[in-house]
All heavy atoms as TSV, in Angstrom:
chain	resi	resn	atom	element	x	y	z
A	1	ILE	N	N	57.706	69.244	68.351
A	1	ILE	CA	C	58.748	70.123	67.844
A	1	ILE	C	C	59.963	69.972	68.760
A	1	ILE	O	O	59.836	70.022	69.971
A	1	ILE	CB	C	58.292	71.588	67.817
A	1	ILE	CG1	C	57.103	71.759	66.882
A	1	ILE	CG2	C	59.442	72.493	67.432
A	1	ILE	CD1	C	56.532	73.148	66.873
A	2	TYR	N	N	61.109	69.793	68.154
A	2	TYR	CA	C	62.363	69.712	68.886
A	2	TYR	C	C	63.212	70.911	68.500
A	2	TYR	O	O	63.165	71.367	67.364
A	2	TYR	CB	C	63.121	68.430	68.523
A	2	TYR	CG	C	62.364	67.190	68.870
A	2	TYR	CD1	C	61.532	66.575	67.947
A	2	TYR	CD2	C	62.474	66.636	70.133
A	2	TYR	CE1	C	60.827	65.439	68.267
A	2	TYR	CE2	C	61.774	65.504	70.466
A	2	TYR	CZ	C	60.944	64.901	69.523
A	2	TYR	OH	O	60.246	63.782	69.855
A	3	THR	N	N	63.974	71.421	69.443
A	3	THR	CA	C	64.857	72.537	69.148
A	3	THR	C	C	66.298	72.053	69.194
A	3	THR	O	O	66.735	71.484	70.196
A	3	THR	CB	C	64.648	73.687	70.142
A	3	THR	OG1	O	63.287	74.101	70.071
A	3	THR	CG2	C	65.554	74.856	69.823
A	4	ILE	N	N	67.014	72.223	68.102
A	4	ILE	CA	C	68.416	71.842	68.002
A	4	ILE	C	C	69.180	73.056	67.511
A	4	ILE	O	O	68.859	73.621	66.468
A	4	ILE	CB	C	68.607	70.657	67.033
A	4	ILE	CG1	C	67.819	69.447	67.516
A	4	ILE	CG2	C	70.086	70.321	66.879
A	4	ILE	CD1	C	67.825	68.277	66.561
A	5	ASP	N	N	70.186	73.450	68.274
A	5	ASP	CA	C	71.001	74.623	67.920
A	5	ASP	C	C	70.140	75.846	67.612
A	5	ASP	O	O	70.394	76.584	66.669
A	5	ASP	CB	C	71.913	74.317	66.726
A	5	ASP	CG	C	72.944	73.253	67.039
A	5	ASP	OD1	O	73.349	73.153	68.209
A	5	ASP	OD2	O	73.337	72.532	66.108
A	6	GLY	N	N	69.075	76.033	68.405
A	6	GLY	CA	C	68.218	77.190	68.242
A	6	GLY	C	C	67.230	77.107	67.093
A	6	GLY	O	O	66.500	78.049	66.835
A	7	LYS	N	N	67.190	75.974	66.400
A	7	LYS	CA	C	66.265	75.808	65.278
A	7	LYS	C	C	65.190	74.800	65.648
A	7	LYS	O	O	65.478	73.755	66.215
A	7	LYS	CB	C	67.008	75.309	64.037
A	7	LYS	CG	C	68.030	76.284	63.521
A	7	LYS	CD	C	68.739	75.733	62.319
A	7	LYS	CE	C	69.827	76.682	61.853
A	7	LYS	NZ	N	70.573	76.134	60.743
A	8	ASP	N	N	63.944	75.124	65.327
A	8	ASP	CA	C	62.839	74.201	65.571
A	8	ASP	C	C	62.809	73.140	64.483
A	8	ASP	O	O	62.834	73.462	63.291
A	8	ASP	CB	C	61.500	74.936	65.608
A	8	ASP	CG	C	61.323	75.771	66.862
A	8	ASP	OD1	O	62.030	75.505	67.849
A	8	ASP	OD2	O	60.470	76.680	66.848
A	9	ILE	N	N	62.769	71.906	64.895
A	9	ILE	CA	C	62.718	70.774	63.977
A	9	ILE	C	C	61.388	70.066	64.182
A	9	ILE	O	O	61.048	69.674	65.290
A	9	ILE	CB	C	63.875	69.783	64.246
A	9	ILE	CG1	C	65.225	70.494	64.278
A	9	ILE	CG2	C	63.841	68.635	63.261
A	9	ILE	CD1	C	65.643	71.103	62.972
A	10	ARG	N	N	60.648	69.902	63.131
A	10	ARG	CA	C	59.370	69.188	63.201
A	10	ARG	C	C	59.567	67.790	62.605
A	10	ARG	O	O	60.045	67.670	61.482
A	10	ARG	CB	C	58.287	69.923	62.418
A	10	ARG	CG	C	57.932	71.247	63.014
A	10	ARG	CD	C	56.863	71.936	62.183
A	10	ARG	NE	N	56.615	73.258	62.687
A	10	ARG	CZ	C	55.624	73.563	63.506
A	10	ARG	NH1	N	54.770	72.630	63.895
A	10	ARG	NH2	N	55.458	74.791	63.922
A	11	THR	N	N	59.216	66.799	63.376
A	11	THR	CA	C	59.318	65.427	62.881
A	11	THR	C	C	57.916	64.861	62.705
A	11	THR	O	O	57.017	65.140	63.500
A	11	THR	CB	C	60.121	64.531	63.839
A	11	THR	OG1	O	59.506	64.565	65.127
A	11	THR	CG2	C	61.552	65.015	63.952
A	12	ARG	N	N	57.748	64.092	61.671
A	12	ARG	CA	C	56.447	63.492	61.397
A	12	ARG	C	C	56.203	62.325	62.329
A	12	ARG	O	O	57.127	61.641	62.746
A	12	ARG	CB	C	56.394	63.005	59.955
A	12	ARG	CG	C	56.459	64.163	58.970
A	12	ARG	CD	C	56.243	63.697	57.593
A	12	ARG	NE	N	54.879	63.168	57.508
A	12	ARG	CZ	C	54.355	62.636	56.431
A	12	ARG	NH1	N	55.062	62.541	55.348
A	12	ARG	NH2	N	53.130	62.192	56.429
A	13	SER	N	N	54.969	62.052	62.588
A	13	SER	CA	C	54.573	60.903	63.391
A	13	SER	C	C	54.817	59.623	62.597
A	13	SER	O	O	54.789	59.619	61.362
A	13	SER	CB	C	53.081	61.014	63.723
A	13	SER	OG	O	52.613	59.835	64.307
A	14	LEU	N	N	55.043	58.528	63.309
A	14	LEU	CA	C	55.180	57.234	62.649
A	14	LEU	C	C	53.839	56.532	62.475
A	14	LEU	O	O	53.771	55.488	61.830
A	14	LEU	CB	C	56.130	56.327	63.450
A	14	LEU	CG	C	57.580	56.776	63.473
A	14	LEU	CD1	C	58.396	55.840	64.359
A	14	LEU	CD2	C	58.161	56.817	62.072
A	15	ILE	N	N	52.787	57.109	63.021
A	15	ILE	CA	C	51.468	56.498	62.893
A	15	ILE	C	C	51.092	56.442	61.414
A	15	ILE	O	O	51.142	57.430	60.696
A	15	ILE	CB	C	50.418	57.265	63.703
A	15	ILE	CG1	C	50.745	57.147	65.193
A	15	ILE	CG2	C	49.017	56.759	63.411
A	15	ILE	CD1	C	49.903	58.006	66.089
A	16	GLY	N	N	50.743	55.262	60.949
A	16	GLY	CA	C	50.356	55.066	59.560
A	16	GLY	C	C	51.535	54.931	58.603
A	16	GLY	O	O	51.344	54.941	57.386
A	17	ILE	N	N	52.741	54.779	59.127
A	17	ILE	CA	C	53.946	54.722	58.285
A	17	ILE	C	C	53.890	53.594	57.255
A	17	ILE	O	O	54.399	53.730	56.144
A	17	ILE	CB	C	55.223	54.616	59.160
A	17	ILE	CG1	C	56.475	54.814	58.322
A	17	ILE	CG2	C	55.310	53.309	59.897
A	17	ILE	CD1	C	56.850	56.214	58.102
A	18	SER	N	N	53.247	52.489	57.603
A	18	SER	CA	C	53.221	51.356	56.666
A	18	SER	C	C	52.373	51.629	55.428
A	18	SER	O	O	52.500	50.942	54.416
A	18	SER	CB	C	52.721	50.093	57.368
A	18	SER	OG	O	51.382	50.252	57.784
A	19	ALA	N	N	51.553	52.667	55.493
A	19	ALA	CA	C	50.672	52.989	54.366
A	19	ALA	C	C	51.279	54.032	53.430
A	19	ALA	O	O	50.592	54.486	52.515
A	19	ALA	CB	C	49.327	53.487	54.897
A	20	THR	N	N	52.556	54.381	53.637
A	20	THR	CA	C	53.120	55.483	52.859
A	20	THR	C	C	54.368	55.129	52.053
A	20	THR	O	O	55.217	55.992	51.841
A	20	THR	CB	C	53.440	56.668	53.780
A	20	THR	OG1	O	54.404	56.258	54.752
A	20	THR	CG2	C	52.205	57.201	54.461
A	21	PRO	N	N	54.516	53.885	51.581
A	21	PRO	CA	C	55.697	53.620	50.751
A	21	PRO	C	C	55.548	54.294	49.397
A	21	PRO	O	O	54.428	54.638	49.019
A	21	PRO	CB	C	55.702	52.101	50.606
A	21	PRO	CG	C	54.284	51.697	50.754
A	21	PRO	CD	C	53.665	52.715	51.696
A	22	PRO	N	N	56.608	54.481	48.688
A	22	PRO	CA	C	58.000	54.185	49.008
A	22	PRO	C	C	58.554	55.221	49.979
A	22	PRO	O	O	57.939	56.256	50.219
A	22	PRO	CB	C	58.710	54.256	47.672
A	22	PRO	CG	C	57.900	55.213	46.865
A	22	PRO	CD	C	56.469	55.043	47.346
A	23	TYR	N	N	59.714	54.928	50.516
A	23	TYR	CA	C	60.304	55.751	51.570
A	23	TYR	C	C	61.520	56.523	51.076
A	23	TYR	O	O	62.194	56.111	50.157
A	23	TYR	CB	C	60.660	54.876	52.770
A	23	TYR	CG	C	59.440	54.154	53.289
A	23	TYR	CD1	C	59.181	52.844	52.926
A	23	TYR	CD2	C	58.520	54.817	54.075
A	23	TYR	CE1	C	58.028	52.192	53.369
A	23	TYR	CE2	C	57.368	54.186	54.529
A	23	TYR	CZ	C	57.131	52.876	54.163
A	23	TYR	OH	O	55.998	52.245	54.585
A	24	PHE	N	N	61.785	57.620	51.743
A	24	PHE	CA	C	62.844	58.586	51.460
A	24	PHE	C	C	62.412	59.514	50.330
A	24	PHE	O	O	61.463	59.236	49.596
A	24	PHE	CB	C	64.192	57.925	51.176
A	24	PHE	CG	C	64.780	57.293	52.413
A	24	PHE	CD1	C	64.636	55.948	52.651
A	24	PHE	CD2	C	65.452	58.067	53.340
A	24	PHE	CE1	C	65.151	55.365	53.790
A	24	PHE	CE2	C	65.977	57.489	54.486
A	24	PHE	CZ	C	65.827	56.136	54.718
A	25	HIS	N	N	63.082	60.601	50.203
A	25	HIS	CA	C	62.669	61.655	49.271
A	25	HIS	C	C	62.633	61.180	47.827
A	25	HIS	O	O	61.885	61.699	47.017
A	25	HIS	CB	C	63.587	62.880	49.395
A	25	HIS	CG	C	64.965	62.638	48.872
A	25	HIS	ND1	N	65.913	61.940	49.598
A	25	HIS	CD2	C	65.543	62.967	47.706
A	25	HIS	CE1	C	67.018	61.869	48.877
A	25	HIS	NE2	N	66.829	62.491	47.734
A	26	ASN	N	N	63.425	60.164	47.509
A	26	ASN	CA	C	63.478	59.695	46.122
A	26	ASN	C	C	62.813	58.340	45.924
A	26	ASN	O	O	62.894	57.771	44.843
A	26	ASN	CB	C	64.926	59.647	45.636
A	26	ASN	CG	C	65.780	58.695	46.465
A	26	ASN	OD1	O	65.298	58.070	47.404
A	26	ASN	ND2	N	67.050	58.616	46.129
A	27	GLY	N	N	62.161	57.827	46.961
A	27	GLY	CA	C	61.458	56.556	46.846
A	27	GLY	C	C	62.363	55.356	46.680
A	27	GLY	O	O	61.939	54.319	46.184
A	28	GLN	N	N	63.612	55.468	47.118
A	28	GLN	CA	C	64.590	54.403	46.889
A	28	GLN	C	C	64.301	53.124	47.662
A	28	GLN	O	O	64.736	52.050	47.243
A	28	GLN	CB	C	66.005	54.880	47.204
A	28	GLN	CG	C	66.276	55.116	48.683
A	28	GLN	CD	C	67.656	55.674	48.936
A	28	GLN	OE1	O	68.274	56.267	48.053
A	28	GLN	NE2	N	68.144	55.496	50.133
A	29	LEU	N	N	63.584	53.216	48.782
A	29	LEU	CA	C	63.291	52.024	49.568
A	29	LEU	C	C	61.797	51.740	49.504
A	29	LEU	O	O	60.970	52.595	49.791
A	29	LEU	CB	C	63.775	52.202	51.005
A	29	LEU	CG	C	65.276	52.484	51.132
A	29	LEU	CD1	C	65.667	52.736	52.572
A	29	LEU	CD2	C	66.109	51.368	50.538
A	30	LYS	N	N	61.467	50.521	49.126
A	30	LYS	CA	C	60.081	50.181	48.809
A	30	LYS	C	C	59.292	49.615	49.978
A	30	LYS	O	O	58.073	49.497	49.907
A	30	LYS	CB	C	60.036	49.160	47.659
A	30	LYS	CG	C	60.801	49.607	46.426
A	30	LYS	CD	C	60.240	50.854	45.818
A	30	LYS	CE	C	60.997	51.231	44.564
A	30	LYS	NZ	N	60.986	52.635	44.286
A	31	SER	N	N	59.975	49.222	51.074
A	31	SER	CA	C	59.265	48.620	52.200
A	31	SER	C	C	59.919	49.041	53.513
A	31	SER	O	O	61.071	49.484	53.542
A	31	SER	CB	C	59.295	47.094	52.088
A	31	SER	OG	O	60.614	46.612	52.304
A	32	LEU	N	N	59.180	48.869	54.594
A	32	LEU	CA	C	59.744	49.164	55.907
A	32	LEU	C	C	60.915	48.223	56.212
A	32	LEU	O	O	61.883	48.622	56.847
A	32	LEU	CB	C	58.678	49.052	56.985
A	32	LEU	CG	C	57.645	50.177	56.970
A	32	LEU	CD1	C	56.546	49.902	57.983
A	32	LEU	CD2	C	58.287	51.518	57.234
A	33	ARG	N	N	60.844	46.988	55.742
A	33	ARG	CA	C	61.959	46.058	55.934
A	33	ARG	C	C	63.218	46.616	55.280
A	33	ARG	O	O	64.294	46.585	55.869
A	33	ARG	CB	C	61.654	44.674	55.370
A	33	ARG	CG	C	62.866	43.727	55.472
A	33	ARG	CD	C	62.529	42.286	55.262
A	33	ARG	NE	N	61.694	41.756	56.300
A	33	ARG	CZ	C	62.117	41.380	57.513
A	33	ARG	NH1	N	63.365	41.500	57.847
A	33	ARG	NH2	N	61.274	40.891	58.388
A	34	GLU	N	N	63.106	47.158	54.075
A	34	GLU	CA	C	64.264	47.755	53.408
A	34	GLU	C	C	64.806	48.930	54.211
A	34	GLU	O	O	66.022	49.096	54.315
A	34	GLU	CB	C	63.899	48.214	52.000
A	34	GLU	CG	C	63.732	47.081	51.014
A	34	GLU	CD	C	63.444	47.587	49.608
A	34	GLU	OE1	O	63.582	48.801	49.339
A	34	GLU	OE2	O	63.085	46.760	48.760
A	35	VAL	N	N	63.930	49.730	54.792
A	35	VAL	CA	C	64.363	50.873	55.594
A	35	VAL	C	C	65.150	50.402	56.813
A	35	VAL	O	O	66.241	50.898	57.100
A	35	VAL	CB	C	63.160	51.737	56.039
A	35	VAL	CG1	C	63.583	52.803	57.035
A	35	VAL	CG2	C	62.468	52.359	54.837
A	36	VAL	N	N	64.607	49.421	57.530
A	36	VAL	CA	C	65.253	48.932	58.746
A	36	VAL	C	C	66.559	48.217	58.407
A	36	VAL	O	O	67.560	48.364	59.117
A	36	VAL	CB	C	64.281	48.041	59.540
A	36	VAL	CG1	C	64.947	47.400	60.728
A	36	VAL	CG2	C	63.081	48.863	59.999
A	37	GLU	N	N	66.584	47.466	57.317
A	37	GLU	CA	C	67.829	46.811	56.888
A	37	GLU	C	C	68.870	47.854	56.485
A	37	GLU	O	O	70.047	47.725	56.813
A	37	GLU	CB	C	67.562	45.867	55.706
A	37	GLU	CG	C	66.765	44.635	56.045
A	37	GLU	CD	C	67.586	43.544	56.709
A	37	GLU	OE1	O	68.824	43.631	56.701
A	37	GLU	OE2	O	66.970	42.618	57.255
A	38	TRP	N	N	68.456	48.895	55.783
A	38	TRP	CA	C	69.357	49.964	55.376
A	38	TRP	C	C	69.971	50.638	56.596
A	38	TRP	O	O	71.152	50.998	56.592
A	38	TRP	CB	C	68.602	50.958	54.514
A	38	TRP	CG	C	69.428	52.094	54.006
A	38	TRP	CD1	C	70.308	52.081	52.960
A	38	TRP	CD2	C	69.462	53.421	54.526
A	38	TRP	NE1	N	70.876	53.319	52.800
A	38	TRP	CE2	C	70.373	54.167	53.759
A	38	TRP	CE3	C	68.800	54.056	55.571
A	38	TRP	CZ2	C	70.636	55.500	53.992
A	38	TRP	CZ3	C	69.070	55.384	55.805
A	38	TRP	CH2	C	69.981	56.087	55.024
A	39	ALA	N	N	69.158	50.786	57.652
A	39	ALA	CA	C	69.642	51.431	58.875
A	39	ALA	C	C	70.690	50.583	59.594
A	39	ALA	O	O	71.389	51.089	60.462
A	39	ALA	CB	C	68.471	51.732	59.802
A	40	ARG	N	N	70.840	49.317	59.233
A	40	ARG	CA	C	71.887	48.473	59.833
A	40	ARG	C	C	73.280	48.991	59.490
A	40	ARG	O	O	74.227	48.716	60.195
A	40	ARG	CB	C	71.764	47.023	59.361
A	40	ARG	CG	C	70.714	46.251	60.096
A	40	ARG	CD	C	70.747	44.792	59.733
A	40	ARG	NE	N	70.131	44.024	60.803
A	40	ARG	CZ	C	69.940	42.743	60.792
A	40	ARG	NH1	N	70.337	42.024	59.748
A	40	ARG	NH2	N	69.378	42.126	61.800
A	41	THR	N	N	73.384	49.763	58.431
A	41	THR	CA	C	74.687	50.298	58.017
A	41	THR	C	C	75.058	51.553	58.802
A	41	THR	O	O	76.148	52.076	58.618
A	41	THR	CB	C	74.689	50.633	56.514
A	41	THR	OG1	O	73.769	51.705	56.272
A	41	THR	CG2	C	74.330	49.432	55.672
A	42	GLY	N	N	74.145	52.045	59.623
A	42	GLY	CA	C	74.403	53.240	60.413
A	42	GLY	C	C	73.923	54.513	59.758
A	42	GLY	O	O	74.081	55.588	60.305
A	43	GLY	N	N	73.333	54.406	58.577
A	43	GLY	CA	C	72.792	55.584	57.914
A	43	GLY	C	C	71.447	55.945	58.503
A	43	GLY	O	O	70.554	55.121	58.535
A	44	MET	N	N	71.312	57.157	59.027
A	44	MET	CA	C	70.044	57.622	59.610
A	44	MET	C	C	69.523	56.654	60.656
A	44	MET	O	O	68.519	55.989	60.459
A	44	MET	CB	C	69.007	57.810	58.524
A	44	MET	CG	C	68.941	59.170	57.979
A	44	MET	SD	S	67.491	59.276	56.924
A	44	MET	CE	C	67.161	60.958	57.094
A	45	GLY	N	N	70.202	56.558	61.715
A	45	GLY	CA	C	69.845	55.605	62.756
A	45	GLY	C	C	70.785	54.418	62.670
A	45	GLY	O	O	71.658	54.373	61.809
A	46	ASN	N	N	70.622	53.492	63.565
A	46	ASN	CA	C	71.481	52.317	63.523
A	46	ASN	C	C	70.772	51.145	64.148
A	46	ASN	O	O	70.599	51.083	65.357
A	46	ASN	CB	C	72.803	52.584	64.239
A	46	ASN	CG	C	73.794	51.465	64.043
A	46	ASN	OD1	O	73.455	50.407	63.533
A	46	ASN	ND2	N	75.012	51.695	64.443
A	47	THR	N	N	70.348	50.223	63.320
A	47	THR	CA	C	69.719	48.994	63.806
A	47	THR	C	C	70.702	47.838	63.755
A	47	THR	O	O	70.315	46.692	63.926
A	47	THR	CB	C	68.461	48.653	62.977
A	47	THR	OG1	O	68.838	48.521	61.604
A	47	THR	CG2	C	67.387	49.724	63.117
A	48	GLY	N	N	71.978	48.135	63.525
A	48	GLY	CA	C	73.002	47.105	63.391
A	48	GLY	C	C	73.178	46.235	64.619
A	48	GLY	O	O	73.599	45.095	64.512
A	49	GLY	N	N	72.853	46.750	65.792
A	49	GLY	CA	C	73.005	45.977	67.013
A	49	GLY	C	C	71.824	45.080	67.326
A	49	GLY	O	O	71.852	44.339	68.307
A	50	LEU	N	N	70.796	45.121	66.503
A	50	LEU	CA	C	69.608	44.302	66.754
A	50	LEU	C	C	69.789	42.896	66.194
A	50	LEU	O	O	70.318	42.728	65.098
A	50	LEU	CB	C	68.372	44.931	66.114
A	50	LEU	CG	C	67.942	46.305	66.622
A	50	LEU	CD1	C	66.722	46.789	65.853
A	50	LEU	CD2	C	67.652	46.258	68.105
A	51	SER	N	N	69.296	41.931	66.949
A	51	SER	CA	C	69.278	40.564	66.436
A	51	SER	C	C	68.216	40.483	65.343
A	51	SER	O	O	67.375	41.379	65.203
A	51	SER	CB	C	68.931	39.590	67.565
A	51	SER	OG	O	67.585	39.794	67.989
A	52	ASP	N	N	68.236	39.401	64.577
A	52	ASP	CA	C	67.206	39.220	63.538
A	52	ASP	C	C	65.810	39.205	64.161
A	52	ASP	O	O	64.867	39.763	63.602
A	52	ASP	CB	C	67.452	37.938	62.748
A	52	ASP	CG	C	68.634	38.057	61.799
A	52	ASP	OD1	O	69.038	39.190	61.471
A	52	ASP	OD2	O	69.159	37.003	61.379
A	53	SER	N	N	65.701	38.590	65.332
A	53	SER	CA	C	64.410	38.535	66.028
A	53	SER	C	C	63.948	39.937	66.432
A	53	SER	O	O	62.777	40.282	66.251
A	53	SER	CB	C	64.534	37.640	67.259
A	53	SER	OG	O	63.342	37.638	67.991
A	54	ASP	N	N	64.866	40.741	66.977
A	54	ASP	CA	C	64.520	42.109	67.362
A	54	ASP	C	C	64.190	42.961	66.138
A	54	ASP	O	O	63.282	43.788	66.176
A	54	ASP	CB	C	65.657	42.758	68.135
A	54	ASP	CG	C	65.825	42.200	69.540
A	54	ASP	OD1	O	64.869	41.574	70.053
A	54	ASP	OD2	O	66.908	42.385	70.110
A	55	LEU	N	N	64.913	42.747	65.054
A	55	LEU	CA	C	64.648	43.472	63.819
A	55	LEU	C	C	63.235	43.172	63.312
A	55	LEU	O	O	62.495	44.076	62.932
A	55	LEU	CB	C	65.686	43.110	62.761
A	55	LEU	CG	C	65.759	44.024	61.558
A	55	LEU	CD1	C	66.513	45.296	61.909
A	55	LEU	CD2	C	66.426	43.320	60.420
A	56	ASN	N	N	62.873	41.904	63.337
A	56	ASN	CA	C	61.522	41.509	62.918
A	56	ASN	C	C	60.466	42.106	63.837
A	56	ASN	O	O	59.408	42.534	63.377
A	56	ASN	CB	C	61.397	39.990	62.867
A	56	ASN	CG	C	62.151	39.400	61.701
A	56	ASN	OD1	O	62.301	40.036	60.661
A	56	ASN	ND2	N	62.648	38.197	61.868
A	57	ALA	N	N	60.762	42.157	65.143
A	57	ALA	CA	C	59.820	42.752	66.096
A	57	ALA	C	C	59.651	44.243	65.823
A	57	ALA	O	O	58.535	44.774	65.910
A	57	ALA	CB	C	60.292	42.510	67.523
A	58	LEU	N	N	60.731	44.920	65.484
A	58	LEU	CA	C	60.653	46.346	65.155
A	58	LEU	C	C	59.789	46.570	63.919
A	58	LEU	O	O	58.933	47.456	63.896
A	58	LEU	CB	C	62.054	46.917	64.928
A	58	LEU	CG	C	62.131	48.358	64.442
A	58	LEU	CD1	C	61.432	49.317	65.403
A	58	LEU	CD2	C	63.576	48.755	64.215
A	59	ILE	N	N	59.992	45.757	62.917
A	59	ILE	CA	C	59.193	45.872	61.689
A	59	ILE	C	C	57.720	45.611	61.989
A	59	ILE	O	O	56.842	46.352	61.534
A	59	ILE	CB	C	59.734	44.924	60.601
A	59	ILE	CG1	C	61.128	45.391	60.170
A	59	ILE	CG2	C	58.781	44.861	59.414
A	59	ILE	CD1	C	61.906	44.364	59.385
A	60	ASP	N	N	57.434	44.585	62.776
A	60	ASP	CA	C	56.047	44.294	63.166
A	60	ASP	C	C	55.446	45.478	63.911
A	60	ASP	O	O	54.282	45.839	63.685
A	60	ASP	CB	C	55.975	43.045	64.041
A	60	ASP	CG	C	56.240	41.759	63.277
A	60	ASP	OD1	O	56.182	41.773	62.026
A	60	ASP	OD2	O	56.511	40.745	63.941
A	61	TYR	N	N	56.235	46.085	64.793
A	61	TYR	CA	C	55.745	47.241	65.546
A	61	TYR	C	C	55.406	48.400	64.601
A	61	TYR	O	O	54.349	49.019	64.722
A	61	TYR	CB	C	56.803	47.680	66.566
A	61	TYR	CG	C	56.485	49.000	67.222
A	61	TYR	CD1	C	55.462	49.104	68.136
A	61	TYR	CD2	C	57.202	50.143	66.873
A	61	TYR	CE1	C	55.150	50.320	68.721
A	61	TYR	CE2	C	56.895	51.366	67.465
A	61	TYR	CZ	C	55.863	51.441	68.385
A	61	TYR	OH	O	55.561	52.645	68.950
A	62	LEU	N	N	56.291	48.685	63.659
A	62	LEU	CA	C	56.031	49.778	62.716
A	62	LEU	C	C	54.764	49.522	61.915
A	62	LEU	O	O	53.983	50.451	61.660
A	62	LEU	CB	C	57.236	49.971	61.779
A	62	LEU	CG	C	58.493	50.503	62.452
A	62	LEU	CD1	C	59.670	50.452	61.477
A	62	LEU	CD2	C	58.286	51.905	62.982
A	63	TYR	N	N	54.520	48.275	61.531
A	63	TYR	CA	C	53.299	47.950	60.797
A	63	TYR	C	C	52.054	48.068	61.672
A	63	TYR	O	O	50.959	48.265	61.161
A	63	TYR	CB	C	53.381	46.548	60.182
A	63	TYR	CG	C	54.058	46.544	58.841
A	63	TYR	CD1	C	55.375	46.133	58.710
A	63	TYR	CD2	C	53.389	46.964	57.704
A	63	TYR	CE1	C	56.009	46.132	57.472
A	63	TYR	CE2	C	54.004	46.972	56.454
A	63	TYR	CZ	C	55.310	46.559	56.366
A	63	TYR	OH	O	55.935	46.574	55.142
A	64	SER	N	N	52.239	47.957	62.995
A	64	SER	CA	C	51.076	48.036	63.891
A	64	SER	C	C	50.630	49.465	64.159
A	64	SER	O	O	49.535	49.681	64.677
A	64	SER	CB	C	51.402	47.358	65.224
A	64	SER	OG	O	52.239	48.177	66.040
A	65	LEU	N	N	51.451	50.426	63.819
A	65	LEU	CA	C	51.124	51.837	64.111
A	65	LEU	C	C	50.051	52.382	63.188
A	65	LEU	O	O	49.940	52.024	62.068
A	65	LEU	CB	C	52.387	52.698	64.021
A	65	LEU	CG	C	53.471	52.374	65.023
A	65	LEU	CD1	C	54.707	53.225	64.751
A	65	LEU	CD2	C	52.995	52.610	66.438
């Protein structure tokens, strides 16, 4: 639980994330690769500074959880 501006925020664990597609409330992204690529635009995080190799490593890591 994190507290921001006096409000408790509960974040879900990433463990098992690869088994829960599609992603986002409306299912707009079908794979973790789509999520990480989408984040390159700066929406909900920012993976824009990652090289292609680092991006692939991040995706591999998420699948390993």
